[in-house]
VOPAGU-2260 file (C-alpha; in pm, 1 decimal, decimal comma):
REM VOPAGU-2260
SITE   aa  ch    i         X         Y         Z
SITE  MET   A    0   -4840,4  -14767,4    3136,5
SITE  ARG   A    1   -5171,2  -14912,3    3015,9
SITE  PHE   A    2   -5439,5  -15051,4    3242,7
SITE  GLY   A    3   -5673,4  -15349,8    3240,0
SITE  LEU   A    4   -5935,3  -15446,4    3498,7
SITE  PHE   A    5   -6038,7  -15798,5    3597,6
SITE  ILE   A    6   -6414,2  -15850,6    3620,6
SITE  PRO   A    7   -6520,8  -16081,8    3907,3
SITE  GLN   A    8   -6663,5  -16404,4    3767,7
SITE  GLY   A    9   -6662,1  -16629,2    4073,1
SITE  TRP   A   10   -6334,4  -16814,4    4016,7
SITE  ARG   A   11   -6163,9  -16648,7    4312,8
SITE  HIS   A   12   -6472,5  -16667,0    4536,8
SITE  ASP   A   13   -6546,9  -16309,8    4436,7
SITE  LEU   A   14   -6922,2  -16347,9    4377,6
SITE  VAL   A   15   -7006,6  -16541,9    4694,8
SITE  GLY   A   16   -7328,0  -16436,7    4860,9
SITE  ILE   A   17   -7470,0  -16291,3    4539,2
SITE  ASP   A   18   -7767,8  -16480,6    4399,9
SITE  PRO   A   19   -7674,9  -16647,3    4067,6
SITE  ALA   A   20   -7966,0  -16465,8    3905,0
SITE  GLU   A   21   -7798,8  -16135,2    3997,5
SITE  GLN   A   22   -7441,2  -16222,6    3909,0
SITE  TRP   A   23   -7453,2  -16118,1    3543,2
SITE  ALA   A   24   -7592,9  -15778,6    3644,4
SITE  THR   A   25   -7305,2  -15744,2    3890,3
SITE  MET   A   26   -7041,4  -15836,9    3632,6
SITE  HIS   A   27   -7198,5  -15620,4    3365,3
SITE  GLY   A   28   -7217,7  -15323,9    3600,3
SITE  ILE   A   29   -6843,2  -15334,4    3665,0
SITE  ALA   A   30   -6771,1  -15381,6    3293,8
SITE  ALA   A   31   -6992,2  -15082,9    3211,8
SITE  HIS   A   32   -6807,7  -14876,8    3472,8
SITE  ALA   A   33   -6475,1  -14965,5    3311,2
SITE  ASP   A   34   -6614,8  -14900,5    2964,2
SITE  ALA   A   35   -6720,0  -14549,2    3062,9
SITE  GLY   A   36   -6400,5  -14465,9    3246,0
SITE  GLU   A   37   -6026,8  -14501,2    3277,3
SITE  TRP   A   38   -5956,2  -14860,6    3174,6
SITE  GLU   A   39   -5825,5  -14975,6    2837,3
SITE  SER   A   40   -5942,2  -15334,3    2878,0
SITE  ILE   A   41   -6145,8  -15576,8    3088,3
SITE  TRP   A   42   -6041,1  -15933,1    3166,8
SITE  VAL   A   43   -6167,2  -16265,3    3297,1
SITE  TYR   A   44   -5997,3  -16591,6    3389,5
SITE  ASP   A   45   -6041,1  -16908,9    3185,0
SITE  HIS   A   46   -6135,6  -17152,5    3457,9
SITE  PHE   A   47   -6427,9  -17380,4    3538,7
SITE  HIS   A   48   -6381,2  -17447,2    3911,9
SITE  THR   A   49   -6309,7  -17208,7    4198,6
SITE  ARG   A   50   -5971,9  -17169,7    4365,3
SITE  PRO   A   51   -5784,5  -17222,5    4591,3
SITE  ILE   A   52   -6027,7  -17507,1    4654,4
SITE  PRO   A   53   -6283,2  -17644,3    4406,9
SITE  SER   A   54   -6630,8  -17571,4    4536,4
SITE  GLU   A   55   -6989,4  -17550,2    4419,8
SITE  GLU   A   56   -6971,1  -17170,6    4405,7
SITE  ALA   A   57   -7028,5  -17020,3    4060,9
SITE  THR   A   58   -6748,1  -16981,5    3809,2
SITE  HIS   A   59   -6872,7  -16823,1    3486,2
SITE  GLU   A   60   -6718,3  -16943,0    3159,0
SITE  ALA   A   61   -6469,6  -16707,6    2998,9
SITE  TRP   A   62   -6559,2  -16706,7    2630,0
SITE  THR   A   63   -6931,1  -16688,9    2697,5
SITE  LEU   A   64   -6853,6  -16376,8    2898,6
SITE  MET   A   65   -6639,1  -16245,7    2613,9
SITE  ALA   A   66   -6939,4  -16262,4    2379,5
SITE  ALA   A   67   -7164,6  -16100,7    2639,3
SITE  PHE   A   68   -6920,1  -15817,0    2705,5
SITE  ALA   A   69   -6863,7  -15774,4    2332,5
SITE  ALA   A   70   -7233,3  -15701,8    2288,7
SITE  SER   A   71   -7282,5  -15494,9    2604,5
SITE  THR   A   72   -6978,2  -15263,6    2600,3
SITE  SER   A   73   -6861,8  -15020,9    2334,5
SITE  ARG   A   74   -6500,2  -14918,2    2398,3
SITE  VAL   A   75   -6292,4  -15142,1    2624,7
SITE  ARG   A   76   -6086,2  -15421,3    2479,8
SITE  LEU   A   77   -6173,8  -15776,0    2588,8
SITE  GLY   A   78   -5925,2  -16027,7    2723,4
SITE  GLN   A   79   -5875,9  -16351,7    2915,5
SITE  MET   A   80   -5574,8  -16416,3    3136,9
SITE  CYS   A   81   -5548,7  -16667,4    3013,0
SITE  THR   A   82   -5731,2  -16908,8    2783,1
SITE  CYS   A   83   -5609,8  -17266,7    2829,1
SITE  MET   A   84   -5510,4  -17398,7    2488,8
SITE  SER   A   85   -5613,8  -17757,7    2557,1
SITE  TYR   A   86   -5964,2  -17679,2    2680,2
SITE  ARG   A   87   -6088,5  -17616,8    2324,0
SITE  ASN   A   88   -5987,3  -17727,2    1976,6
SITE  PRO   A   89   -5772,1  -17441,1    1843,5
SITE  ALA   A   90   -5956,3  -17407,0    1512,3
SITE  TYR   A   91   -6284,5  -17387,8    1702,5
SITE  LEU   A   92   -6129,9  -17136,9    1942,8
SITE  ALA   A   93   -6009,4  -16926,7    1650,9
SITE  LYS   A   94   -6365,5  -16925,6    1517,9
SITE  VAL   A   95   -6512,3  -16826,4    1855,9
SITE  ALA   A   96   -6261,6  -16544,9    1900,3
SITE  ALA   A   97   -6317,8  -16413,9    1547,2
SITE  THR   A   98   -6692,0  -16401,9    1614,2
SITE  VAL   A   99   -6633,8  -16211,4    1939,4
SITE  ASP   A  100   -6410,4  -15969,9    1750,9
SITE  VAL   A  101   -6685,2  -15900,5    1497,3
SITE  ILE   A  102   -6953,4  -15857,8    1765,4
SITE  SER   A  103   -6729,3  -15617,0    1957,0
SITE  GLY   A  104   -6630,6  -15411,4    1656,0
SITE  GLY   A  105   -6267,9  -15527,1    1668,4
SITE  ARG   A  106   -6191,4  -15530,3    2042,9
SITE  ALA   A  107   -6106,0  -15894,4    2114,7
SITE  GLN   A  108   -5770,6  -16008,9    2248,5
SITE  MET   A  109   -5644,0  -16364,4    2288,8
SITE  GLY   A  110   -5468,9  -16439,4    2614,7
SITE  ILE   A  111   -5335,4  -16793,3    2573,4
SITE  GLY   A  112   -5131,0  -17036,2    2780,8
SITE  GLY   A  113   -5058,3  -17401,5    2846,1
SITE  GLY   A  114   -5285,2  -17445,7    3150,6
SITE  TRP   A  115   -5205,5  -17563,8    3504,9
SITE  TYR   A  116   -5516,5  -17633,7    3719,1
SITE  GLU   A  117   -5490,2  -18012,3    3744,4
SITE  HIS   A  118   -5816,0  -18071,4    3933,5
SITE  GLU   A  119   -6008,4  -17885,1    3664,8
SITE  TRP   A  120   -5837,4  -18068,6    3378,6
SITE  ARG   A  121   -5913,6  -18409,8    3522,4
SITE  ALA   A  122   -6267,6  -18321,7    3630,6
SITE  TYR   A  123   -6356,4  -18219,8    3275,4
SITE  GLY   A  124   -6201,0  -18529,6    3123,2
SITE  TYR   A  125   -5895,0  -18365,3    2965,9
SITE  GLY   A  126   -5646,7  -18577,6    3157,4
SITE  PHE   A  127   -5340,4  -18384,8    3269,3
SITE  PRO   A  128   -5052,1  -18436,4    3027,5
SITE  PRO   A  129   -4696,1  -18343,9    3122,3
SITE  ILE   A  130   -4596,9  -17980,8    3091,9
SITE  GLY   A  131   -4396,7  -18051,6    2775,4
SITE  GLU   A  132   -4706,6  -18180,4    2598,0
SITE  ARG   A  133   -4921,4  -17893,9    2722,2
SITE  LEU   A  134   -4672,4  -17644,7    2583,5
SITE  ALA   A  135   -4640,5  -17835,0    2256,3
SITE  ARG   A  136   -5017,1  -17803,7    2218,9
SITE  LEU   A  137   -4986,5  -17432,9    2291,7
SITE  ASP   A  138   -4728,1  -17395,6    2015,1
SITE  GLU   A  139   -4937,6  -17580,8    1756,2
SITE  GLY   A  140   -5256,9  -17405,9    1861,7
SITE  VAL   A  141   -5104,2  -17060,3    1827,0
SITE  GLN   A  142   -4986,9  -17148,5    1475,1
SITE  ILE   A  143   -5339,6  -17256,9    1380,8
SITE  MET   A  144   -5497,2  -16940,5    1519,0
SITE  LYS   A  145   -5249,1  -16706,1    1354,5
SITE  GLN   A  146   -5300,4  -16879,3    1022,3
SITE  ALA   A  147   -5679,4  -16879,1    1055,4
SITE  TRP   A  148   -5701,8  -16509,1    1140,5
SITE  THR   A  149   -5476,8  -16394,0     858,5
SITE  THR   A  150   -5581,8  -16624,1     573,5
SITE  GLY   A  151   -5932,1  -16738,3     669,1
SITE  THR   A  152   -5829,6  -17105,1     670,7
SITE  ALA   A  153   -5597,6  -17324,4     872,8
SITE  THR   A  154   -5410,2  -17642,7     788,7
SITE  LEU   A  155   -5166,7  -17815,6    1020,7
SITE  ASP   A  156   -5060,2  -18177,2    1050,8
SITE  GLY   A  157   -4918,4  -18152,9    1400,7
SITE  GLU   A  158   -4838,4  -18404,4    1667,5
SITE  HIS   A  159   -5133,7  -18292,9    1878,3
SITE  TYR   A  160   -5365,4  -18106,9    1641,2
SITE  GLN   A  161   -5459,2  -18185,1    1283,8
SITE  VAL   A  162   -5672,2  -17943,6    1085,3
SITE  ASP   A  163   -5721,8  -17956,6     709,6
SITE  GLY   A  164   -5858,1  -17645,5     546,9
SITE  ALA   A  165   -6059,9  -17531,0     850,2
SITE  ILE   A  166   -6250,3  -17223,3     734,9
SITE  VAL   A  167   -6261,7  -16931,5     977,0
SITE  ARG   A  168   -6490,5  -16671,3     827,2
SITE  PRO   A  169   -6557,6  -16394,3     878,1
SITE  LEU   A  170   -6205,3  -16289,7     957,2
SITE  PRO   A  171   -6150,7  -16080,7    1270,2
SITE  LEU   A  172   -6206,3  -15712,5    1206,4
SITE  GLN   A  173   -5861,0  -15624,5    1338,0
SITE  GLU   A  174   -5601,3  -15602,7    1067,1
SITE  GLY   A  175   -5352,3  -15885,2    1104,8
SITE  GLY   A  176   -5583,4  -16080,0    1331,7
SITE  ILE   A  177   -5654,4  -16078,1    1703,6
SITE  PRO   A  178   -5359,8  -15968,7    1921,1
SITE  LEU   A  179   -5195,9  -16259,1    2100,9
SITE  TRP   A  180   -5103,7  -16238,7    2468,2
SITE  VAL   A  181   -4883,3  -16539,5    2542,9
SITE  ALA   A  182   -4898,7  -16588,1    2919,2
SITE  GLY   A  183   -4652,0  -16770,4    3138,6
SITE  GLY   A  184   -4284,2  -16749,3    3216,6
SITE  GLY   A  185   -4150,5  -17089,9    3114,9
SITE  GLU   A  186   -3805,7  -16996,5    2993,7
SITE  LYS   A  187   -3736,0  -17269,0    2737,6
SITE  VAL   A  188   -4071,5  -17302,0    2562,1
SITE  THR   A  189   -4334,6  -17044,9    2665,4
SITE  LEU   A  190   -4107,1  -16744,3    2623,2
SITE  ARG   A  191   -3980,9  -16887,0    2294,3
SITE  ILE   A  192   -4341,2  -16910,7    2169,9
SITE  ALA   A  193   -4397,4  -16555,0    2291,8
SITE  ALA   A  194   -4085,4  -16430,1    2113,7
SITE  GLN   A  195   -4201,2  -16592,8    1791,4
SITE  TYR   A  196   -4572,2  -16506,8    1790,3
SITE  ALA   A  197   -4681,9  -16273,0    2069,8
SITE  ASP   A  198   -4789,5  -15913,3    2056,7
SITE  TYR   A  199   -4800,0  -15909,9    2438,7
SITE  THR   A  200   -4663,6  -16123,4    2720,7
SITE  ASN   A  201   -4783,7  -16169,4    3076,9
SITE  PHE   A  202   -4545,3  -16307,5    3337,6
SITE  ASP   A  203   -4398,0  -16260,9    3685,2
SITE  GLY   A  204   -4472,7  -15909,9    3812,6
SITE  SER   A  205   -4212,5  -15895,4    4090,1
SITE  PRO   A  206   -3914,6  -15666,9    4019,2
SITE  GLU   A  207   -3653,4  -15942,0    4003,9
SITE  GLY   A  208   -3878,7  -16193,6    3831,9
SITE  PHE   A  209   -3997,6  -15947,2    3570,1
SITE  THR   A  210   -3643,6  -15840,2    3486,6
SITE  HIS   A  211   -3522,2  -16198,7    3456,8
SITE  LYS   A  212   -3811,8  -16310,0    3236,6
SITE  SER   A  213   -3763,0  -16002,3    3020,1
SITE  GLU   A  214   -3398,8  -16095,6    2967,7
SITE  MET   A  215   -3498,3  -16449,2    2868,8
SITE  LEU   A  216   -3759,2  -16314,5    2626,8
SITE  ARG   A  217   -3501,1  -16083,8    2472,1
SITE  ALA   A  218   -3260,0  -16374,7    2427,2
SITE  HIS   A  219   -3525,5  -16575,3    2241,1
SITE  CYS   A  220   -3605,1  -16275,9    2021,8
SITE  ASP   A  221   -3237,9  -16237,1    1936,5
SITE  ARG   A  222   -3212,8  -16605,1    1838,3
SITE  LEU   A  223   -3532,3  -16594,3    1630,4
SITE  GLY   A  224   -3466,3  -16255,8    1472,1
SITE  THR   A  225   -3787,3  -16101,0    1609,9
SITE  ASP   A  226   -3825,8  -15753,7    1758,5
SITE  PHE   A  227   -3815,7  -15760,7    2138,3
SITE  SER   A  228   -3918,6  -15395,0    2158,3
SITE  ALA   A  229   -4239,4  -15466,9    1965,1
SITE  ILE   A  230   -4369,5  -15702,4    2236,9
SITE  VAL   A  231   -4559,6  -15527,7    2516,6
SITE  ARG   A  232   -4473,1  -15685,3    2851,5
SITE  SER   A  233   -4752,1  -15705,8    3107,5
SITE  ALA   A  234   -4809,3  -15842,4    3456,2
SITE  SER   A  235   -5116,4  -15902,9    3670,5
SITE  TYR   A  236   -5155,9  -15758,6    4019,4
SITE  ASN   A  237   -5389,7  -15807,0    4313,1
SITE  VAL   A  238   -5504,1  -15471,4    4448,0
SITE  THR   A  239   -5606,1  -15364,7    4793,5
SITE  ILE   A  240   -5590,4  -14988,2    4812,6
SITE  GLY   A  241   -5679,6  -14743,7    5087,7
SITE  ALA   A  242   -5618,0  -14381,3    5174,4
SITE  THR   A  243   -5418,1  -14500,4    5476,8
SITE  GLU   A  244   -5242,0  -14822,1    5574,1
SITE  ALA   A  245   -5509,8  -14875,6    5838,0
SITE  GLU   A  246   -5777,1  -14860,6    5569,4
SITE  VAL   A  247   -5585,8  -15115,9    5363,0
SITE  GLU   A  248   -5580,1  -15350,6    5661,2
SITE  ASP   A  249   -5952,2  -15293,9    5716,9
SITE  ARG   A  250   -6020,8  -15398,1    5359,4
SITE  LEU   A  251   -5815,1  -15714,9    5402,2
SITE  ARG   A  252   -6011,9  -15803,6    5715,4
SITE  VAL   A  253   -6336,0  -15760,2    5522,7
SITE  LEU   A  254   -6199,6  -15994,7    5255,4
SITE  GLU   A  255   -6106,8  -16250,5    5521,5
SITE  ASP   A  256   -6451,0  -16235,0    5676,0
SITE  ARG   A  257   -6621,6  -16277,2    5338,5
SITE  VAL   A  258   -6428,6  -16582,6    5218,3
SITE  ARG   A  259   -6368,4  -16768,0    5544,9
SITE  PRO   A  260   -6708,6  -16945,9    5540,6
SITE  TYR   A  261   -6614,2  -17087,6    5199,1
SITE  LEU   A  262   -6239,1  -17143,3    5236,5
SITE  GLY   A  263   -6200,3  -17237,1    5601,8
SITE  ALA   A  264   -5837,7  -17321,1    5677,3
SITE  GLU   A  265   -5729,7  -17197,8    5334,3
SITE  THR   A  266   -5835,5  -16841,8    5419,3
SITE  ASP   A  267   -5510,0  -16728,1    5578,7
SITE  GLU   A  268   -5301,1  -16842,5    5283,1
SITE  PHE   A  269   -5555,1  -16696,2    5038,1
SITE  VAL   A  270   -5548,9  -16351,0    5197,1
SITE  GLY   A  271   -5178,1  -16384,6    5270,4
SITE  GLU   A  272   -5112,2  -16332,5    4899,6
SITE  TYR   A  273   -5206,0  -15968,5    4958,5
SITE  ARG   A  274   -4953,9  -15930,2    5241,1
SITE  LYS   A  275   -4644,7  -16054,4    5061,4
SITE  ASP   A  276   -4356,8  -15825,9    4968,7
SITE  THR   A  277   -4436,7  -15899,0    4603,5
SITE  ALA   A  278   -4790,6  -15755,7    4643,4
SITE  LEU   A  279   -4690,3  -15434,6    4469,7
SITE  ALA   A  280   -5045,5  -15303,4    4433,6
SITE  VAL   A  281   -5142,4  -15338,1    4800,0
SITE  GLY   A  282   -5109,9  -15014,4    4994,3
SITE  THR   A  283   -5187,6  -14646,8    4975,4
SITE  PRO   A  284   -5200,9  -14473,5    4635,3
SITE  GLU   A  285   -4858,4  -14323,0    4698,2
SITE  GLN   A  286   -4705,1  -14660,5    4780,3
SITE  ILE   A  287   -4859,0  -14828,5    4477,1
SITE  VAL   A  288   -4749,7  -14550,1    4242,1
SITE  GLU   A  289   -4393,0  -14567,6    4375,9
SITE  ARG   A  290   -4369,7  -14944,7    4328,8
SITE  LEU   A  291   -4532,4  -14953,9    3986,1
SITE  SER   A  292   -4324,2  -14658,6    3868,4
SITE  ALA   A  293   -4018,6  -14870,3    3941,3
SITE  MET   A  294   -4172,7  -15154,2    3739,8
SITE  LYS   A  295   -4241,4  -14914,3    3454,9
SITE  GLU   A  296   -3870,4  -14832,0    3455,2
SITE  ARG   A  297   -3800,1  -15204,3    3418,7
SITE  GLY   A  298   -4016,0  -15218,8    3105,8
SITE  LEU   A  299   -4363,6  -15296,7    3235,4
SITE  GLY   A  300   -4594,6  -15157,8    2970,6
SITE  TYR   A  301   -4931,3  -15290,9    3082,8
SITE  GLY   A  302   -5080,9  -15382,5    3418,4
SITE  ILE   A  303   -5391,8  -15594,6    3466,6
SITE  PHE   A  304   -5545,7  -15534,6    3807,6
SITE  TYR   A  305   -5770,6  -15750,8    4023,7
SITE  PHE   A  306   -5980,3  -15602,5    4304,9
SITE  PRO   A  307   -6119,5  -15884,2    4522,9
SITE  GLU   A  308   -6404,7  -15669,3    4653,9
SITE  ALA   A  309   -6518,3  -15535,5    4314,4
SITE  ALA   A  310   -6856,8  -15710,4    4319,4
SITE  TYR   A  311   -6944,8  -15557,1    4657,3
SITE  ASP   A  312   -6765,1  -15223,4    4677,9
SITE  ARG   A  313   -6621,0  -15011,3    4395,8
SITE  SER   A  314   -6459,0  -14749,3    4617,2
SITE  GLY   A  315   -6116,0  -14912,4    4581,9
SITE  ILE   A  316   -6145,8  -14915,3    4204,2
SITE  GLU   A  317   -6250,2  -14550,8    4209,1
SITE  LEU   A  318   -5958,3  -14449,9    4434,1
SITE  PHE   A  319   -5719,6  -14633,3    4201,0
SITE  GLU   A  320   -5874,2  -14451,2    3905,0
SITE  ARG   A  321   -5835,0  -14111,5    4069,9
SITE  GLU   A  322   -5486,8  -14140,5    4213,5
SITE  VAL   A  323   -5291,7  -14426,7    4055,7
SITE  ILE   A  324   -5383,6  -14437,8    3687,8
SITE  PRO   A  325   -5320,1  -14065,2    3619,2
SITE  ALA   A  326   -4981,2  -14084,3    3790,4
SITE  LEU   A  327   -4863,0  -14376,7    3578,3
SITE  ARG   A  328   -5036,4  -14334,6    3242,8
């Protein structure tokens, strides 16, 4: 299994209480830790407003962070889980990503999806088209990016996007262009797009959900004549880890106490995500290794892990590095 680490950027109320002037230093410090250590990649979310409720707390923009991490790290690969296709013109996005790839020395990745956060869409003036239109834009946008990164230009007369000889130079440094992570588990469209274009997928990380989505992806690959085995399947996991179950519960109480002033009545549901049966990366190292080993047997090739306390306390990350990663790598 391969391992990616989410960097706190504010979206999940994970920089609260830190002065905005100090937030970049906090994010960079965690990225530098990952760069020097056990992680293959670092990740951010592509969102503008906090969740589960929009607030005035900071949410740092994903592709600006990509450029900053490209210049300030040397080894880790750089990803977003995931870029919303409709937030940026796809030819422009291809250009941005190619520039990040050059700055980073060929370490950029493109996590891409149709988008879902309605409040954010409407607040920024994007409207909120039906899911079918959002996925149609995803399909056309992926075609434009693939074309741009392999030929240096892009032309498409689509229903939603029209580009005519858009020049994307310099090309990404990575041969064949920037790897595409198509995120989402929509069985008719998203997984078809993934089967056709993706190097990686990211979908439901529960045992039953992952197996079902994998079967749907395989069926699309069979219909399209693409190689299912060549697509790395990933999932994202929230982590709360402790040497004992009591320590895990202590960490969850600390999380509750930190976010309650900002989330109020939403706090219980927010922290409840870490107490569900599907929270496979919440527990002791032994419990997490057992659960993720079972996922590995189901075909999970890459995990992307989010530690809600990362900006305040790295001890959970360090315990995961010592006892989980070596057991699963």
